[in-house]
N, C-alpha and C positions, 0 to 999 in steps of 0.2 A: 533605051535609057529608062531606068526606073526612078521616078522622083519620089523620095521618101518624105521630104519636107520642102518648104519654100526656100529658095536660095537666099541666105542672109546678105545684108549689106556690110562689107568688111572694111577694116581700117588697115592700110599698108600691108596687105597680106603677103605672106611667103608660103609657098607650097612645099611641104616636106613629104617625100614618098619613100616607101620601101616595099619590096615584094619577096615573098617566101619562094624558096626554090634555089636555082643554080647560083644566084647572086647573093645568097644569104647564109654563108657558112656559120655554123653554130647558132643560127637564128638571131645573130647579133643585130642585124639591121632592122628586121621586123619587130624585134623586142624593143628597140629604141623608139620607134614610132608608137608602139603600144604603150610604152612608158609615158610618153607625152600625152597621149589620149587619156590615160588613167589619171595622171597627176593633175591635168587641167580640165578633166571632165568634158571631153569632147562630145559634141552632138552630131550624129550622123545625119546628113541631109541628102545624100544621093548614093546610088550604087549602080555599077555597070551590069548590064544584062548578062547573066552567066551563060545563057545559051549561045551568045555570040562569040565567046572567047575561050571556053574551057571544054576539055575532053573529060567527061565525067567518069570514064574508065581509068583515067590517070589521077584526077582529083575528084574523089567520090563525095557526094553529098552525105550529110549525117542526119539521122533521125533521132528525135528527142521527145520527151513527154512534158507537156505543159498543163498541169491540172488534169491529168488523165487523157488529154488530147494529144495525139501524135502530130508532130510538126517536122518539117524538113528545112535544114539550112543548106543552101547551095553555095559552092565555092565561088567567090567573086571578089571584086575590088570595091571597097567602100570609101567614101569621102566624108570627113567630119571637120568641124571647125571648132577652134578654141580661142577664146578671148583672153588676152593677157593684159591685166590691169596695170596701174601705176601712173606715173606722171605723163608718160607717153604710151597710151594703150595701143596695141596692135593685135592682129589676128594671124593665126596659122591655119592653113588648110592641110589637114593630114590625109594622106592617101596610103591606105594599107590594104594589101591583097596578095594574090598568088600570081606568079608569073604566068601569063596566059599561054594556052596551048596552041593558039592559032590567031590569024588576023592581027598581027602586031601593029601594023600601020594604022588600021582603024582604031585599035585600042589606044594608041598614043594620040591620035587626032581627037578622040573623044575626051581624053584627059586635058588636052590643050584647049578644047572648047570650053571646059569648065574654068580653066585658068584665065582665058580671055574674058569670060563673062564675069568672073569674080574680081578682075583687076589685079591678078597676081603679079607682083613685081619681080620675083625670082623663084626658080624651082631648085630645090636641093634634094638630090636622090641619094639615099644611103645604101651601101652595099658592104659585103664582107667576103673575103676570099681566104683560101688556105695558103699558108706561106711557111718558110723556114724561119720561124721566129720563136724564141723561147717563152714559155708562159711566165717566167720569173722577171721579165723585163716589161717596160711600158709597151702597150699595144701600138704598133705603128699605124697611123692614120694618114692617108694621103688625100689631098684635095685636088681634083683635076677638072678641067673644063676644055671645051673645044673653041672657046672664044679667046683669041690672043689678048684683046683689050681687057677682058675680065680677069685673065690670068695675071696681068700686070697690076691692075688696080687692087686685087684682093689677095695678092701673094699666093697664087695657085700654080700648079703645074699645067702646062698645055699638053694634053694627051697626045702621045705618039704611038699608042698601042695599035697593033695590027694582028688580027686573028679572030677566032670565034668570040661572039659577044652574046650578052643576055638582054633582057628587057631594060636594064639600067642603061646600057650603052645606046640602045635604040631610042629610048625616051629622051636621053640627053641630046642626041643628034636631031631629033624631031624638034626639040625646043630651040636649038640653035638655028635651024632653018626657018622656024616661025618667028625669030627675033625675040625670043624670051630668054633672058639670062638664065643659065643652068649650070649647076655645079654638082659633081659627084664626090662623095666622101667614102673612102674605102678603108675598112679596118682589116688588118692581117691577123688571122686566127691560126694558132699553132696546128699544123696538120696532124700531129700525133695525138691531139685531144680535140677533135673536130665535132664531137657529139654536142648537141644543144642541151641546155642553154650555155651561153658564155657571157655572164654578166660583166666580166672585165672588159671585153670588147664592146659591149653595149655602152658601158660607161665612157669608154674612150671616144666613141662616136658622138655621144651627147656633149662631151667636153669640147670637141672640135666644132660641133654645130653651134654651141654656145659662143665660141669665139667668132665664128663666121657671121652670125646674124646679130651679134652684140646683145645677147639676151640671157638673163639669168634663168637657168633651168632647175627646178627643184628635183633633187636626186632621190628623195625618199629613202628607201631601204637598199637602194642599188649598191652603194659602197660596201655595206655589210655583206650583201650577197657576193660581191666580187672577192671580198676577203675569204669567205667560206669556200668559194670555188677554188681559189689558189691554194688554200690549205689542203683541200681534198686532192688536187693534182699533185702537190708536193708529196703527200703521203703515198699516192700510187706510184710516182716516179721513184721514191726511195725503196719500194719493194722490188724493183727490177733494176739490176745493176746496169744492163745495157741501155735502158731508157735514161737512167741517171747520167751515164757517161755521154750519151747523145745530147742531152739537155745542156750539159756542161760545155760541150763542143759548140753548140749554138750560142751559148752565153759569151764564150770567148770571141767567136766571130762577130757577134753583135757589138760587144764592147770595143773591139779593135776598130770596127768600122765607124763607131760613133764617139770615139775618144775626143775629137775636137768639137763635139756637139753642144758643149756648154756655151752657146752663143748668147749674145746680149738680147737678140730677138726672142729667144725662148724664155729667158728670164723675165723680160718685159711682159710677154704674153701671160705668164703665170702670175705676175704681180697685178696685172690688170684684172685677171679673174678674181684674185683675192680682194681687190678693192670693190669690184662689182658685187661680190657677196657680202661686203661690209656696208653697203649703202644703206642709209636709213630707210626703214620700211620694207626692206627686202626680205625680212623674216629670217628665222633660223634655218640652218642647213649646213651640212658638211661641205667642206671645200675639197673637191677632187683635184688631183695634180695632173700635170701634162701627160697625155697619152693614157689616162686612166690609172696611172700608177699611184699608190699611196704608201706611206711609210711602212705599213705592215708587210709590204711585199718583199722587203729585204730581210732575208734570214741571215743571222750572224755567221752561220757556217757557210753561207753561199756568197759572202762578200767577195767581190772581184779584186784581184791584186792590181794595184795601180803602179805604173812605172816610176822609178825614182825621179825626184825633181832635180833639175840642174842646180849646181852650186851657185849661190848668190855671189856676185863680185864683192871683194873687200872682206875684211876680217869680220867674223861673226862672234858675238858674245856667247859664251857657253852658259846655258841656264843652270841655276843652282850653285853658282860660285860667288855669291854675294859675300862681301867681308862680314865676319861675325862681329857683333858688338863687343866692346871691351868688357872684361870681367869686372865685377864689383871690386872697388878698391884700387883699380889701376891708376886712378888720378893721384894716389898717394905714393906711387912707386918712384924709385930713383930715376931721374931723366936719362941717365946713361943706360941703365938697365932697360928702360922703356924703349930707347932707340935701338938697342941690340935686338930686343924681342920683336920690334916692328920690322927690322930688316929680315929677321928669321921668318916671321909670318909672311912677309911679301914673297920671299923665295919659295915658301911652301905653296902659296897660291899660284905662283907662276908654274911650279911643277904640276899642280893639279890641272891648270888650264892646258898645259902642253899635253898631258895624258889624255884629257878629254878630247882635244883636237886630233890626237893621233888615233883614238878609238873611232871617232866619227859616228855617223848614223847613215842608214840607207838613203836618206834624203840629202846627204851632203857629199856624195861622190863627185868626182871630177866630171865636168861636161864631156860627153863623148865616150865615157867609160862606164856604162851601166853595169850594175851588179847582176850577173846572170845566174847566180847560185839558186835564187828562189824564183826565177822567171818561169812562167808556165810554158809548156810546149806550144809551138806555133799552131794556131787554130786551123782546123780543116773547115773552111767556109762552104765546101761543096755539099756537105751533108751526105746521108746514105743514098744509095741509088733509088730512084723513083720519087724523090721528094721534089717539091716545086721550087721555083726560082728564087730570085733575090728577095730578102725579107721586105715586106711592105710594098712590093711592086704590084700595082693594081692593073687590071685588064683595061681599065678605062680611065 
């Protein structure tokens, strides 16, 4: 162990970790921890010995000049601390590094030693994976844990994954066996645009972390970076008809799967985030929406077609058929003429109402008889050969 500074005394600390490599598609997870460190000006207090855990032929050191003096930076994992002020100050312990090449159990034990010494209350590990998810929709972020009690109390999924795993899965299991509450947050990155960076996925992870630990996270320029990223991908997809068609297929599959997703829980979560950002003294800052999606992400040409609404029971008034006011001078007209004109006008209005009801709208079709003229073809949820599995399905 290399001690860089004395270990500080922390207040209600939560450890947030991310590792470059296999568990970090699009560098989304490591970029999220880097964002926290940058926005809150984290202070590094410790680093793991690179000799113990890294193969330098896989993760090579870098040489740089400092005032004409050559220095070497070794690949390793560093720990920093940030103090979050306010009425209830608390601390975050940020762990950022590279997935180790060897001795994973010793690696996890060393991190758990720090967690125990610092009094860490919970460990949150961020990860990102490649999935069949369109870049035009909110980034799916799943929260999983190995602790059934924690899954119930924090509305998380209890992991059922079986198969190869990375350091994220190993560290989570090590925390569980050590009695330290641990949660993994996984963002699904579109496999057809996996090159880093992916600020939209980073933003989605930070939003979910914000909800999990009930903490307002300053977003800085990240929403604008996410906007620029999506515009760039839109332009690239528009230049290739096959890619554009495939993206549309993913959109249809996603929209079909999430049609009932407008749940009260999701709306309440978004409203709570809005209120948290409006709290006095919280300072200015853009409000990011659920899953990292923002209004700019919906292109008018790409709006999805919604199914017709079922007809409401009972007669419906037809908009735009309000009686016209009487013409000037009508009060002086002969009562008999006025009565005849009134009857004639009433018949005219009834005819207009009947015509409007006969014409109808797409939203007023009979229940059970949807209009299929404009309905899109059935989505192919399987995707092209060689793509990964269900959107948003994490490995842990």
